N, C-alpha and C positions, 0 to 999 in steps of 0.2 A: 583451257581455264584450270589453273591450280587451285589449292585450297586458298591460299591468300587472296587470289583474285574473288574466290566465291566469297569468302568473309567480309571483303571490302565493299563488295558489289551490294552483298545482303544488307549491312549496317547503313551503306550509303542510301538505300533506297528506303530503308525504315525511318532515318532521320529525316529523309526529304519529306515523306509521307506525313509525320506527325508535325512538320512545320507549316502545313497547308491550312488548318484551321486557325492557328494564331495569324497567319498572313491575312486570310480573309477577314478576320475581325479587325484587325489594324486598320485594313482598307477602308471597311465599313466606317469606322470610327474618325476616319480622316488623320489618324496618327502617322504622320509620313515619316518621322524620324524612326520608329518601330517597325514599321512596314518596310522601310529602306534596308534596316539592319537584317531583317528576316529574308528580305529579298536575296541579299547578297550570301545568306548561309543556304538558302535553296538552291542557287546557283552552284555553290560550292558542293553541295551533296550530290546534285545531278551530275556535275562533271565528274566527280569521283565514280558514282555509279556506272556512267558510260564508258570512261576511261578503264575502269577495272574489266567490264565486260569485253571491250575490243582488244585491249592491249595488255593482258595478264598471262599469256601462255609463254612458253619458251621460245615460240616461234613467232613473238609478236612483231618484229621487225619486217615479216613478210606479210601482213595484214594491211588495214587500211593506211595509206600513208597521210591522212589528216588535212588533205588540201580542202580548203573552204571551211570545215568544222574547226579545225585548229587556228585558222585565221581570225574567227570570231572569239573562240575561247580563250586565246592569249591575250587579246584586247580587255576582255572581260576579267580574266584573271590580274591582270595589272592594275584594273580599277578597283577590285575587289577587298585588296588590302588596306586602301585608304578609304573605299567606301564605308567599311564596317567601323573604323575608328571615327570617322565624320558623324556618323549616324548616332554613335554613342555619345559624341560631345554634343551633338543638337539635343538629344534626349536630356543630358545633364543641364544645358542651357535652360530648356523649356521649364524643367523642374525647379530650377534656381529662380525664374522670373514667376512662376505660380506663387513661390513661397514669399517672395519680395512684394508681389501684388501692386507694383508701382508702374507697371507697363501693360494695362489691358489690353491695347491694340496686339500686343505681340503673345497675348495668351488666350485671346477669343478664337476658337477653332473656324470661325466663319470669316474672319478677318483675312483680307488678301495679303496684308503685310506680313502676318504670320506664315500664310501658305509659301509666299515668295521666300522669307527667311529659311523656312524647313528645306524647300526644294534648292534653293542656294548652296546652304552647308551641307547638304547630304550629297550633291551630286555635282556641283561644280567642279572640285577637285578631282573625283574620279573620272569625269567626263575629259577634264584636261589632261590627266596622265595617260588615259586611253588613246588621246589623238597624238601626244608627242612621244610616246615611247618607242615609235618607228624610227626616231632618230637613233636610238641608243639598242636598238633590236638587232644583236649581232648574228641571228639566224631567224629566218622566216619562220620555220617548224622544228621543234625539237620534241621528241615522243620519247616520253620515259616510261618504263614498264611499271605496269599497275597505276601509274598517276595519269597517263594519257600525255595530253598537250601541255608543254611547260615552255615558260619565256625565259630567253637567255639573252642577257643584255652586256654590252661591252663595257669591261670595268675601267670607267674613266669618271672624271670628276663631273662630266656633264650627266651621267646615270645617277650620280646623287642628287643634282639638283632637279631633274626632271621626274624623277620615279621615287627614290628613298627618302629624300628630305621630307616629303609631304606627310608621310607616316609618324614621324618624329613630331614635327609641328602639330598636327592633329591630336596626337597622344597627350602631349602637355597642356593642349587647350582643354582637352576632355578631362583630364585628372584636375585642372584647376577649377573647372565648372562643377565637377563632382564633390570636390572638398568644399567648396562654397555651399553647395547645395545640402551637404551633410551637416556642416556647421549651422547653416541657418535652420535647418529642419529641428537641431536640438534647441537652439533658441527659441523658436517659436512652436515647439512641440504641442503646446496647449492650445495653440490657435490654428493648427494646420487643418483641422476639419471644416472651420469657418471660411478658412482661405480659399480651400478649394471649391466650397460652394458659391462662393463671392465672385469668384474670378471666372466663371462659367469655362473653365478648363475642360470640363468633362470627365474630371479624375474624382475618385473617391480616396480614403485612406489606402484601401487595398491596393489599387491600381497604380497609386503614388509610390506606394512601397515597393510593388513589384518591379516598375519602371527603373526606380532608384538602384535596387539591388542588381538588376540586370545590366544596366551602365555601367556600374562599379566593377562587375565580373567582367564584363569585356573590356574595360580599360586596364584592370590588372593582369588581363591575359595577353592584350596585345601590346601594351607598352613595353615589357621586357623584350617580346618578339621584335618588335620595330628598333629597339637599340641595339639588340644583337645582329641583326641583319645590318644595321647601318655601319656599326662598328666594324664588322667583318667585312663588309665589301670595301669601307674606307681604307683599310690595311693592303687589300688587294688592288689598289690602284695602279694602272699601268700606262705610263705616257698621256701624252695628248691625243685628244679626240681627231679623227679623220673620219669623214663620210665614207669615202671610196674605201679605205681599210675594214671599215666596219660592216658595210655592204659589198663583201667581194664577190668573186666570180661564182663562187657556190652558195651564195646566200639563199637562193630560192630552193636548193635542195633539203629534203627531209632527214634530219640528224637522229637515229635511234641512239638511247642510251639505258643501260642496265641499271634497273633499280631492285631495291628490297624493301622489307617492311618497316625498317627503321627511316627510310627517305620519307615517309607517309605521315610524319607528325603533324604537319600543318592541316592533313585532312582529319586526324585524330582529334585535333583541338576544334575544328568546325563542327565536327559531329558532337562533341561533348557540349559545344555551345547550344548546339540545336535540342539536345535533350533538356538542357536547363531553359531554354525558350518554352518548350512544352510543358515542362513542370510548372513554370510561372503563369503561363497565358493559355495553356491547354486544357487545364483542368477546373477552371474556375465556372462559376454560375453562368455567366455570358457564354462560354465556349460549350458548355453542356447543353444549354438551351439551342445553341447553334445546331450541334449534334441531333437534337430530337427534332428540329424542324428539317433538317436534311433526311433523315430517315422517313418522316412524314410524307415528303415530298415524292420519294422514290416508291412509296408505298409499303415499306418494311414497317413503319412506326406503328400503324394501326393494328398489323397483326401482332406486335409485340405488346399492344396496350399503351402505347405512350401517348400521353395528352399534349396538345399543341400549348406550348408556352406562351403564343401569342393571344391565346384565348382570356379575355378579362375575366371571366370566371375561374379560370385556372389560376390567374394571378392573385385573385382576391382570395382565394382558398389558401395561398402558400404564402403571402405576406403577412408579415407581423403587424397586428394591429394595436395601437394604444389606447383605443377606444372602441368598445362593443355597441355602444349606444347608436340608434339611428333615427332620423326624423325625415318626414315627408313635409316638403313645403313648396310654395310656389313663388316664383319671382314675377314681378311686375313694375310698373312706373307711377307716379302722380305727376301730371304737370305743374302742380302748384307747391307741393312740399318736396319734390325731389323723389329720387328712387325710393320705392316702398316694395313691400313683400305681399303680394296679392295672387288672386287665383292664376295657375297656369300649368307648368310642367312639375310633375312631383319628382323630386331628385333625392336619391340615397346616399347619405356619406358613408362610404365604404373604410375610408382611412384617413386621420389627421396626422400627420408625422412631420414634425418640425417644419421644413419648408415647402412640402408637398401635399395637395389635397386632391385625392384621386376620388373623381365624381363619375357614378354611372347613372345614365338616365335611364328611366324605366317608363312604363306605359301610363299616358296622362289618365287620370281619375277624377272623380268629383271631389271638391275640396271639403272640408270639414268647416264647422264652425269656428270661426277665429277670435270669436269675441271673449271667450271664456278666458280664465286665468289671469294671473297676473302680467302687467305690461312688460314688454322687454326691457324698457328704461329702468326698471327696478333695479336690474342686474348690471346696469354700465354706469361709466362715469362721464362726466361732461365732454370727453374729446371725442373726435370723430372714430368710429368702429371701422377700422380698414385691415386689422390684421387677423390672420387666420387663428392665432392663439385665443382671440377674444371670443371667436366664433366656436371653438371647441369650449370653452367655458360656458357660453350660453347654453350650447347642448348638455353639458354636465348638470346645470343648475336645473335645467327643464326635467330631468331625470328620463331623457329619451322619449318623453310624451310631447308631440308637436301640438296637442290641443290646448295645451295649458300656456301657450305663448301668444303674445299679441304681435302677430306678424305685421302688421301695418305700421308699426314704428318704422321709419325712415332712417337709414343710416347716414346721418348727417349731423353736424355739431349742434347740440340743442342750445336754443337762443333762449 
């Protein structure tokens, strides 16, 4: 292995390793488009690492002939180019639907329609391309120095239809959705936060922005490449397609091709996108918490003094609070007057933020005298009390002292 092989294998391994945490995270959150895109980048970096390890020396043609391994890799290579751009198009479409807010079925992460749409957009075209490229594959195995297994296809119009055309189509689809998403975002930028909360998309402002930037960068990178390859191969078309001519007598033999560092530009692009993925998704709060959990599981975290981010006490100490007042109260019911607040379990309000109220149950204790102080109805209007904002208002009016509130007031419209 020469120095080019060592550099390529080293960088390929590093970019492969840094993609693992973002890939795991997006799989856990069921973000199929992002996980699909990262999967293809993982494959590309792993293939670059293996190819540089095996076929980078001056005598690379005397090594492994690639049978079996290259049969799989060449198929994956054919699907990866369209797979990446399909995933970017799916990400852009999803973000556009979230901003529009008019198609909740295709936004909800638990919806089977959304899952089917994501899987169809991300994998239908790559699987089709991998299945039909055998028609135009002019050599079973081609091994290029440094790159390893390489697909070689007959320069006919059939190749344009079954292989190259899909990259162009999906590149323009992705560009259209990315443009619409960007325009819609600026039109509704003041309502974006509320839209993300109401659509059950699992996104916040930061995640939305990261996905949008990521998809745009992928489109900007892959669209020019798709156009270049399509135009270049269209100019080199030679005659009509013939199955027997394409799959000639020596089709099963391994062909070795000399390569240099300049021929690895596709690997450089994939490694560059991998670094961007890590910077966008591998250094956030969610990723850092996942690293902490991983270190704790292998026993290293305790030695380093790392606290478990899943611990509710840890979360309550690190999260921002909008109110530091606390109250202990009990929940019960009255068969005649409806739900009332009576003796039961003491509950501590740790946080009241917009749409989320985090409640931590504590050990039951003796209740206090609830007959003292002003009635809770003194602070409320005539409408039903059913919002978290009104509960926060009650707590503030009581100045954090649960003994000054009549909790026997039932939460229903006054008569």
